[in-house]
C-alpha positions in Angstrom: 31.0 4.5 -37.4 31.9 4.3 -41.0 28.9 4.2 -43.4 28.7 3.8 -47.2 25.5 5.6 -48.2 24.2 5.0 -51.8 21.6 7.6 -52.6 19.4 7.9 -55.7 18.1 11.4 -54.7 20.8 13.8 -53.6 18.4 16.5 -52.5 17.9 15.0 -49.0 21.6 14.2 -48.3 21.7 16.7 -45.4 18.8 14.8 -43.7 21.0 11.6 -43.7 23.9 13.5 -42.2 21.6 14.6 -39.4 20.0 11.2 -38.9 23.4 9.5 -38.5 24.9 12.2 -36.3 24.6 10.2 -33.1 26.9 7.5 -34.5 29.0 9.1 -37.2 30.6 12.4 -38.1 30.2 13.9 -41.6 33.5 12.5 -42.9 32.5 9.0 -41.8 29.6 9.0 -44.3 30.8 8.2 -47.8 28.0 9.2 -50.2 27.8 7.6 -53.6 25.3 8.7 -56.3 25.1 5.3 -58.1 25.8 1.6 -57.5 28.7 1.8 -60.0 30.3 4.6 -57.9 29.9 2.4 -54.8 31.6 -0.5 -56.7 34.6 1.8 -57.3 34.7 2.9 -53.6 34.7 -0.7 -52.4 37.3 -1.8 -55.0 39.7 1.0 -54.0 39.2 1.7 -50.3 38.2 -1.8 -49.0 39.7 -4.4 -51.4 42.8 -2.5 -52.4 43.6 -0.3 -49.4 42.0 -2.7 -46.9 40.1 -0.1 -45.0 37.2 -0.6 -42.6 33.5 -0.2 -43.2 30.7 -0.8 -40.8 27.5 -0.8 -42.9 26.2 -0.1 -46.4 22.9 1.8 -46.6 21.4 1.9 -50.1 18.3 2.9 -52.2 16.9 0.2 -54.5 18.1 1.7 -57.8 15.6 -0.5 -59.6 15.4 1.5 -62.8 19.2 2.0 -63.1 21.7 0.0 -65.2 22.9 -1.7 -62.0 20.4 -2.3 -59.2 21.0 -2.6 -55.5 19.8 -6.2 -55.8 22.6 -7.0 -58.2 25.1 -5.1 -56.0 24.0 -7.1 -52.9 24.1 -10.4 -54.8 27.7 -9.7 -56.0 28.9 -8.9 -52.5 27.2 -11.9 -50.9 28.8 -14.2 -53.5 32.3 -12.7 -53.3 34.2 -15.4 -51.4 37.7 -14.3 -52.4 38.0 -10.6 -51.4 38.5 -9.3 -47.9 38.7 -5.9 -46.1 40.1 -4.3 -43.0 43.7 -5.6 -43.1 42.5 -8.9 -44.7 40.7 -9.8 -41.5 37.1 -9.7 -42.6 35.2 -11.4 -45.4 33.8 -8.9 -47.9 30.7 -11.1 -48.3 29.8 -10.5 -44.6 29.3 -6.7 -45.0 26.0 -5.6 -43.5 23.7 -4.1 -46.1 20.6 -2.1 -45.2 18.0 -1.4 -47.9 15.8 1.7 -47.9 12.5 1.1 -49.8 9.5 3.6 -50.2 6.3 1.8 -49.3 5.2 -1.5 -48.0 7.0 -4.5 -49.4 7.6 -8.1 -48.6 10.6 -7.7 -46.3 11.3 -11.4 -46.2 11.7 -11.4 -50.0 14.5 -8.8 -49.9 16.1 -10.5 -46.9 16.2 -13.6 -49.1 18.0 -11.5 -51.7 20.8 -11.0 -49.2 19.9 -7.7 -47.5 20.3 -7.8 -43.8 17.4 -5.4 -43.1 14.8 -3.3 -44.9 13.5 0.1 -43.7 10.4 1.7 -45.1 11.4 5.2 -46.2 7.8 6.5 -46.7 7.0 6.8 -42.9 7.4 10.1 -41.0 9.7 8.3 -38.5 11.9 6.8 -41.2 15.1 8.4 -40.1 14.7 7.2 -36.5 14.0 3.7 -37.8 17.0 4.0 -40.1 19.4 4.9 -37.3 18.1 2.2 -35.0 18.3 -0.4 -37.8 21.9 0.6 -38.6 22.9 0.4 -34.9 21.4 -3.0 -34.5 23.0 -4.4 -37.7 26.5 -3.2 -36.7 26.2 -4.5 -33.1 24.9 -7.9 -34.5 27.8 -8.0 -37.0 30.4 -7.2 -34.3 28.9 -9.9 -32.0 29.5 -12.4 -34.9 33.2 -11.4 -34.8 33.4 -12.4 -31.1 31.5 -15.7 -31.9 34.1 -16.4 -34.6 36.9 -15.9 -32.1 35.3 -18.5 -29.8 34.8 -20.9 -32.7 38.5 -20.6 -33.7 39.4 -21.0 -30.0 41.4 -17.8 -30.2 39.3 -15.9 -27.7 39.2 -12.2 -27.1 42.9 -12.1 -26.2 43.6 -13.5 -29.7 46.0 -16.2 -28.5 47.0 -18.4 -31.4 48.3 -22.0 -31.0 50.8 -22.8 -33.7 50.1 -26.5 -33.4 46.3 -25.9 -34.0 46.9 -23.4 -36.8 45.9 -25.8 -39.7 42.7 -26.7 -37.8 41.9 -23.1 -37.1 42.4 -22.2 -40.8 40.0 -25.0 -41.8 37.4 -23.6 -39.4 37.4 -20.3 -41.3 35.2 -22.1 -43.9 32.4 -21.8 -41.4 33.2 -18.5 -39.7 30.8 -15.7 -40.6 33.3 -12.8 -40.5 36.9 -13.7 -39.9 39.2 -14.9 -42.8 41.8 -17.6 -43.1 44.3 -14.8 -43.7 43.5 -13.5 -40.2 44.5 -16.9 -38.7 47.4 -17.7 -41.1 49.2 -14.5 -40.4 48.1 -14.5 -36.7 46.8 -10.9 -37.1 45.5 -8.7 -34.4 42.2 -6.9 -34.9 43.3 -3.3 -35.1 39.8 -1.7 -35.1 38.8 0.8 -32.5 35.6 -1.0 -31.4 37.4 -4.3 -30.6 38.3 -4.3 -26.9 37.9 -0.5 -26.7 39.9 1.3 -23.9 37.2 3.6 -22.5 39.4 4.6 -19.6 42.1 5.9 -22.0 39.6 8.1 -23.8 38.1 9.3 -20.5 41.5 10.2 -19.2 42.2 12.3 -22.3 38.9 14.1 -22.0 39.5 14.7 -18.3 43.0 16.2 -19.0 41.6 18.5 -21.7 38.8 19.7 -19.5 41.2 20.2 -16.6 43.5 22.3 -18.8 40.6 24.4 -20.0 39.5 25.1 -16.4 43.0 25.9 -15.4 43.3 28.5 -18.2 40.4 30.4 -16.6 42.6 31.3 -13.6 45.5 32.7 -15.6 46.4 34.9 -18.5 49.3 32.7 -19.6 49.0 31.1 -23.0 50.3 27.6 -22.6 49.5 25.9 -26.0 52.0 23.1 -25.5 50.0 21.7 -22.6 47.2 20.8 -25.0 49.7 19.6 -27.6 51.1 17.2 -25.1 47.6 15.8 -24.2 46.5 15.4 -27.8 49.8 13.7 -28.9 49.4 11.1 -26.1 45.6 10.7 -26.4 45.4 11.0 -30.2 41.9 9.4 -30.5 40.6 12.7 -29.4 42.1 14.2 -32.6 41.5 11.3 -34.9 38.1 10.0 -33.7 36.5 8.1 -36.5 37.3 10.8 -39.1 41.1 10.4 -39.5 43.7 7.7 -39.9 46.9 9.6 -38.9 48.3 12.8 -37.6 51.5 14.7 -38.2 52.6 16.9 -35.3 54.3 20.2 -36.1 55.4 19.3 -39.7 57.9 21.9 -40.9 56.9 23.7 -44.1 60.4 24.7 -45.1 61.4 28.2 -46.1 61.4 29.1 -49.8 62.0 32.3 -51.8 58.4 33.3 -51.2 57.6 31.9 -47.8 59.1 31.8 -44.3 59.4 28.5 -42.5 56.0 27.7 -40.9 55.0 24.9 -38.5 51.3 24.1 -38.1 50.4 22.3 -34.9 48.7 19.2 -36.5 48.0 17.9 -40.0 45.4 15.1 -40.1 44.8 12.7 -43.0 41.2 11.5 -43.3 40.4 7.8 -43.2 39.1 7.7 -46.7 40.7 9.6 -49.6 44.4 10.1 -49.6 44.3 13.5 -51.2 42.5 15.2 -48.3 44.1 16.8 -45.2 42.9 18.9 -42.3 45.3 21.5 -40.9 44.6 22.4 -37.3 46.2 25.2 -35.2 45.6 25.2 -31.5 45.8 28.4 -29.4 44.5 28.6 -25.8 41.0 28.7 -24.2 41.7 32.0 -22.5 42.0 34.0 -25.7 39.2 36.6 -25.9 37.6 37.0 -29.3 36.4 40.6 -29.1 37.4 44.1 -27.9 35.3 47.1 -27.4 36.4 50.5 -28.6 34.7 53.9 -28.1 32.5 53.3 -31.1 32.2 49.6 -31.9 33.1 46.0 -31.1 35.5 44.2 -33.3 37.8 41.1 -33.3 40.9 41.5 -31.2 44.2 42.1 -33.0 45.6 38.8 -31.6 42.6 37.0 -33.1 43.3 38.5 -36.5 47.0 37.5 -36.0 46.0 33.8 -35.3 43.7 33.7 -38.3 46.4 35.3 -40.5 48.8 32.5 -39.3 46.4 29.8 -40.5 45.9 31.7 -43.8 49.7 31.7 -44.3 49.5 27.9 -44.1 46.8 28.0 -46.7 48.8 30.1 -49.1 51.8 27.8 -48.7 49.8 24.5 -49.1 47.9 25.8 -52.1 50.9 27.2 -54.0 51.7 24.7 -56.8 55.4 25.4 -56.4 55.3 23.7 -53.0 53.6 20.5 -54.1 56.8 18.4 -54.1 57.8 19.7 -50.7 54.5 18.8 -49.2 54.5 15.4 -50.9 57.9 14.7 -49.3 56.7 16.0 -45.9 53.3 14.3 -45.7 53.7 11.4 -48.2 50.7 12.6 -50.3 49.6 15.4 -52.7 46.9 17.3 -50.9 44.0 18.2 -53.2 41.2 19.0 -50.7 42.3 20.9 -47.6 40.4 22.3 -44.6 41.8 24.7 -42.1 40.8 24.9 -38.5 41.7 27.3 -35.7 40.9 26.0 -32.2 40.8 28.9 -29.8 38.7 30.5 -27.0 35.4 29.5 -25.4 31.8 29.1 -26.5 30.3 31.8 -24.3 32.7 34.4 -25.6 32.5 33.4 -29.2 28.7 33.3 -29.4 28.2 36.4 -27.3 28.8 38.7 -30.2 28.7 36.2 -33.1 27.2 38.8 -35.4 30.4 40.8 -35.0 32.5 37.8 -36.0 30.3 37.1 -39.1 30.6 40.7 -40.2 34.4 40.7 -39.9 34.6 37.3 -41.5 32.8 38.6 -44.5 34.7 41.8 -44.7 38.2 40.2 -44.4 37.4 36.9 -46.2 37.9 34.8 -43.0 35.2 32.2 -43.8 37.8 29.8 -45.4 39.2 29.3 -41.9 36.9 27.3 -39.5 36.9 28.7 -36.0 36.4 26.0 -33.4 36.2 26.7 -29.7 37.8 24.4 -27.1 34.3 23.6 -25.8 33.3 22.4 -29.3 36.5 20.4 -29.7 35.9 18.6 -26.3 32.2 18.1 -27.4 33.5 16.2 -30.5 35.6 14.0 -28.2 32.7 13.3 -25.9 30.5 12.6 -29.0 33.0 10.0 -30.2 33.2 8.4 -26.7 29.4 8.2 -26.5 29.4 6.7 -30.0 31.9 4.0 -29.0 29.7 3.1 -26.0 26.5 3.1 -28.0 27.9 0.7 -30.5 29.8 -1.4 -28.0 29.2 -5.2 -27.7 
């Protein structure tokens, strides 16, 4: 679920990440420090780039130059702008207000907020999560109501002879726009008619591959590549918009040709990428010598491979090559190595932390196959929790 969070106090930001964890990964929360910053985000990502957004959660900002009341008023009275491929009215965006202390909730509902949560209670974060879930499900139900009103139905079957009538009905729809009808669009959002069986099948194949690896010493990385390319929602989830499979970082005077497994572009922010290298679940992390335990040589080799990608990507001389390859200039890059199993990794985690500090390995995120599948299951559960 994609959330715009407008916070007056940045010190408790981590608590909000934890509160929304059941329905959103960290990259799905866009945190703004002011209403003006939120205005810029909406102008760029929603109105210009026509991205999705599920809910806005905001502090009151009563003493600032631009208050949340003014922000809410402007959205509710914006009848010209749209978002999400011009399918949804900007004025329909759900807005949830956080307010410390008892207030007249009805008064703020009349100002245009969809719900108000008292942030002074001990159980505030539980109430906030439940309110956000209820708002989003209610909003999505309105989309289905609009489809019935337009006589398009869930299968989105347009009748060219009734098109002018359907367009005129968009004046009374809550969510759907006249552009949606005029261009006979399809709602390309993951929560609309979700294919749960497709996600389940991908998770099943990943789990089957992990179990099969327990019975062999063979390192069959391509098996997992094949599954993830076919069932790419397991890779993208709600965090990312697109993936590149094995993009070739071409050879230069300083670098050999290298081919990372996946490069992911996050949903918001065109300058961010995530480089992911997949090995196999049956790769042991540690080896025991006569005197001490250390990381295996193969594990150092895998981490070194990802660090080679890092050196290549962060070299200014390769900026144009990457822009031609990926269609963007990466500014913020994260690097992940998916390898091994949880039990092995955590059995001697202090050894890993020590070696990571000694050899500057912290810049590469180690993710086990168990953790990766957990993220896929989390996304599947989130889809079901927010289903309508």
